[in-house]
Phi, psi and omega in degrees: 000319179299317181296320181291326178289321178297320173300323177294310184292328176276348185048055185251111179300310185295319180295317179295323179296325179291331177294322180293321175297316181296325180298318181296319178295319180295321177304319176294327177289329179292316179301316177298320178298315181298315182300316182294318181298319180293327180285338185272003176052047179288144174308146185299325178296318178288318180301317181294322179294315181293323177294321180294317176303314181297318178294322178295318177297322174298320178298317177299319179293326176290324176295317178302317182292322174303314177299316180296321177294327174300313181299319177300314180300320183285330186258351181302314181301319180294317180298319181293318179298319182294320179290321176295322180290334182279000000 
């Protein structure tokens, strides 16, 4: 989330794009975490708490991606202009 907000304040297309890539990588880690937790036979009460934390972190990642997409929308015209001028 911090990276996406930095991208917003800097209006940095590349930075925002990297946030979206990081979100995709983190999603894979979440899937691996859930798999590992299920294999370890953790008590249901502990598992539900860990799952809730995992889902909350995923939600934060989705919000960060939303902010990054806004940055992309705001900066695409400028990025295209810079590429055409070069």
